[in-house]
N, C-alpha and C positions, 0 to 999 in steps of 0.2 A: 304175100310178097312184101318185102321191106321197101319202103319208099326211098328214093334216092334224090337228093342227099338225105341222110338220116336226120331226124329232128334234133335240134340242139339239146344238150343235157340241161336238166333243170338246175338253176343256180339259186341258192339261198341268198337273199339280201335282207338285212335286218339285225336286230340285237341278239346277243347271246351272253351267257354267264357260265363260269366254270370254276373248278377248284381241284387241287390234287396234292400229291405228296411226291417226294423224290429224294435225291441225294445232292448235297452241295460240297464243294471242295475249295478251300483257300489255296490257290496255286503256289503261293510263296511260303505257305506254312505259318509257323509262329514268328511274327515280326515284332519289332518295337518292344514294348514292355513284357511280352511273352517269350522273347528270345534269350538265349544264353543260360548260364547257370546249370548246365548239364541236365536240363529238363527234357523229357520226351514230348513230342508234339503230335496231337491228333488233329489233322487239318480237314477232316471230313465229318459231316453230321447230316442228320435227317433234315430235309427242308419241306416246307408246305406253303401253300398260298392259294389265292383266288384271283379271278380276273373278270372283267366285264368288257365286252367289245361290241362293235358294230361293223358288219360287213357292208361296205359302202357300195361296191359293185363287184362284178365277177372276179376281178383280179386283186382287190385291195380291201383291207380292214384296218381298224384302229382299235387298240386295247389299252385299258388302264388296269394295272395289276399291283398286288401286294405279295411279296415273298419274304418269308422268314427263312433266312439262310442258315440258321442254327449257330453253333459255337465252334470256335477254334480253341482247343484246350491244351495247356501246357502243364505237365505233371512232373514234379520233382520231389526230392526228399522233403517230406513234411508239408508240401503245399500243392494245391491244384488251383490254377487261375484260368479264366477264359475271356474271350472277346466274342460278343454276340453281334450278328449283323442282320438287319432287316431293311428291305428296299421297297420303294414305290416306283413304278416305271410307267411311262407312256410310250408306246411303240406303234409303228405302222407295219402292217404285214403285206407282203407281196405273195399272192396265192396262185398256185398252179393246180388246176382241177385235173386229176389223172383219170379218174372214172367218176361215175355218178356219186359214189359214196366216199371216195378216197381223194385227198388233196395234200399237197406239200406246201410249205410256206417258209419264207425267210422273214426275219424281223429286224428292225433297226429303230432305235429311239434313244431316250434319255432316262436316267434314273436319279432318285434321291435316296441316299443310304444313311442309316443311323447306326453307329457303332456304340456299344456300351460294354462295360467290363465288370468283372467281379472284384477288381482291385480297388480298394477304398481310396477316395480322394482324387480319382481320375474322372473328369467330366466326359459326358457323351460327346461324340463327334458326328457331325452331319456334313455330307458333301454330295455333289452330283457329278455325273459324267455320262459316257456313252455305254449303251448296251446293245447287243445284237445276238441273233440266234437262228435256229432252224428247227423244223419239225414236220411231223405227219399227223393228219387227223382223219378219222374214219367215222362217218355218219352211220350209226347202227341200222337205220332204216329211213328211207326217204319220207315215209309218212310220219315218222316220229322226230322229235327234236333232239333226241339223245345221241351223243357221240363220245368218242374217246380220242385223246390226243397224247402224243409223246413228243417232248421237245427238249432241246438243249439251249441254254442261254448263258451268255457271259456278261459279267459286270466288270468293266475296266476301271482300275485306279480307285478302289474303295479305300477311304482313309486319307491321310495327308502326311507329307514329309515333315511338316513342322509340329506334328502331334506325337504322342506316345504310341499311337496305334500303328504307324507306318503305312505304307501303301500296298494293298494286295489286290489280286484279281480273283474273283469268285466265278466258278462254273457251277451250273445247276442242271441236272438231268431230272426231268419231271414227267410223271404220268398223271393225267387228269380226265375227269368226266366233264362234259359241258352240255348245256341245254340251249337250243335255238328257239327263240320265241317266234311264233307265226302270226 
């Protein structure tokens, strides 16, 4: 006979690390030095990254992450140029435990982005702003620390109006594996 009320679900509290791959897209495409000239624009690229986090209590965690968002590439007659984006972010996660092994989360935080380009004579640009996202994570087994995660994250206003890079918004869809330390 099942006791009433049922016992609470076990909740993991503590550190974890993870990493994965995905796809990023610069929502405004080729801007600034990559725009114009009849060039074609490839605004999507493979993304990869890693993160370390700490689940503070049942409904919240904090994460520090690095994401390489890949390149936005402009191709035209006789030339191919690109802008590469990489970000570090610090986010807080609000977590909803759906079942023992499945949870959903929303994230909100800040990022620091670095843009570089293949165009000679253009300095790198660094700026920061807001990032947010959402995802699902599934613990493969309660006895094991291994799990999988799929999440979407947006980086607002990467770049600058006063630079040759322009301002873009990057979206990243990512699948990753993580390990919870016990």
